[in-house]
N, C-alpha and C positions, 0 to 999 in steps of 0.2 A: 562501253565504249568511253575508251581515254579522251576522245577527240570531240565528247558532247559539249561541252564548252565553248569550244571554237566553232560548232556547227551554229550554236544558239546566239552566240556574238554577231554571225553573219546573217543570219535569219532576223536579226534587231533593226540591222541596216536599212535606209531608203539605198535603193539600188537602182544606178541607171547602166544600160548594157547600148553600144553601139556594134555594127558591122564594119569594118574597114581592110578591104583587101581580104586575105586569110587570115584575119586576126580580129579575136572579138573582144572589146575593149568593156571593161567592168568598173565603175564608181560606186564605192559605198561610202555611206555617210552615216556614222553611228551614233546613237543617243549622247554619248558623252564629248560630241564635237570633232573627234578623229576623223579622218579619211583615209580610203585604201584604193589604190587605183591598180588593175591588172591588165594585163594582156593574155589570151589565150590563143595557142596556135589552133585554127578550125581544123587542120588535117590531125592531128594528132591528140587535143584537147589538152595540152601541157601548157600550163601557166608559164610564160616566158621573162613577164616582167612584173615585179609588184613594187610600191611606193606607198608610203605611209605620210601622211600630213598630219601633225598632232594639233590641239585646240588651237582656235585662233590666241592672237596676241594683241598686248594694248597697240601695238606698233605695226601694222600690217599684218599679213599672212606668213605662217612659219614656212620653213624650205621643206619640201619634199624630200623625205629621207628612203632612198632606194635599199630593199631588201633583198630584191631577184633582179638581174637583170643583165647579160653578160658583154653586152658592147655600149661604149658612149654613144649617147645618143639623147636626142629632144624628142620629148611627145606632148601632144597637144590633145586633149580630149574635149568632145563635144557631145551631141547627143541630147535624150529626151530628158528636160528639164535642167538643161546644164548652162542654161543662160544668167542664172540669178549669181550673186557675189561669192556664195561659198561653194559653186563648181569650177570645176578644174578647166572649165573654156576661157582660152587666153593664156592660162599657166602654162608651166613647163617645170620640168626636172632634167638636169644634164649631169653627166659625170664627165670631168674632166681627166683626161688621160696625163701624167708627166713622164716625161723620156728617161728620167733615171731612177725615181722612187718606185718602191714596189707597190702595185696595183692590185688589188684585192677583186675578184667578179664571181661570181656564182649563178648557175644554172642548174635545172631539173631535167631529167630525161625521164622516161617511165619506168626505168628501176633504180635511176640513182641520183643523188644529190652531188655536184661536182662544182669545187672551188678550182680558179686559176689564179695563182698570184706570179705576174709579170714582173719583170727585172730581177730576177733573183738567178744570179749567174752560177750558183756553186754547185759542184756534183751532188747525185742523189744521196751520196753517203752522210751526208754533211748534215741532211735533215732529220728531225724527229718530228712524228707527227702522232700524238696520241690522242686519246678519247679521256675527257677529263669528266667523270660522272657528278662529281662534285659541283664545279664550274657549270655542266649542262652544256660543254662546248668542245669545239676542238682546236688542240693547243698546237700550235708551230714553234719549232726551236731548232736553230743553227748550233752544230759544237765549235764554229767559230765565233759563236755572239753576236751574230751581225743582225740576227734578225728574230724577232720575237712577236706572236701573235694570237691573240685567243679570238677564234670565231664562233660565236653564237650560232645554235641550230634550231631558232624558232619553230622548224619543221617539227622536228621531234617535240618540242616542249606542247605542241597545241595536240600532240599524240598523249604526253605524258609519260613519256618514255626517255630515257637518258641515252646521249651516245655509247657505241661500242665499240672498243677498239677491232674486234674480228670484221668489223663491216668495213672498216679504211682500208684501200690500196693508196699507193702513191707513184707517179710518175714523173721525170722530169725532161724536159725537150725545149729547147729555142730559147733558152732564160726563162722559162715558166715550170712552176711548180704546180702541178696538175693533182688534186685530192678528190678521190671518188669515196663517196659512203653510200654502200648499198642500203636501198630503202627498206625498213620495215614492211611486213606485211600489213600494220595498221596504218600506216602512212599513207600504203595504195587505197586501202578503204575510205579512208578520211577524203582524198585526193578523189574518190567517186564520187562520194555522198557530196561533196560541195559542186560538182556538176550536176548533181540530178537536181541541186536546190537553183543552180543558175538555170537550168530549163526549164523553170516557171518564169523567169525574168523579162519581159519586152524589151525585146530589142530593136532597134532602128537600125537602118542602111546608111551609111556614109555617102552622101548624094552626090561630093565631089569624086569619088570611087566609081561610084557608079556610072556618072557621066563619061567618066574617063574609059571606063571599058565599050559602053557603048558606042562612043566617039570611035574607039579602035578597030569597031567590027568595019 
């Protein structure tokens, strides 16, 4: 299994989990001081958002770095054990969208990884999107030299496989370049194993959401 190290890393973490509406939120605290926050769609089992916070700094908490998440949004986490200073309770991470600068967002579906780069007005034939096995990344170039971006693919790194050109397709509409990468089988296997791991993590219910549901009846 190429993803064994990733599973071992997740197993080493202290995990807090809670239900909020149709989302399951999971906070991981790793022995090296890093934290990771995820949101899973309960209907599909697909992770919708993932963010990282590195080790504590001398001057306050480091910022959350978003790895996965399609829409600009502020997220607060609570749940079991989340009231201490190390937790995400009262913390937040946000994405601020520019009106003109290219904005890269990422999402995953059951079969694909998808990136959208907004505010790119050029026609489809201007873009060159390639899998760079040496960089272990997707590289986006334009023939007019107006845009260049190296997009890391940590999902594939965790599986121990490089990106493959044959898995890439691109589309352009509404000033947005859409890059779709077909997941290899090993990545789907890894995601299933992570869900099995989380199955044994005790999960609380968001009481605010529960009360709203009861009052609406």
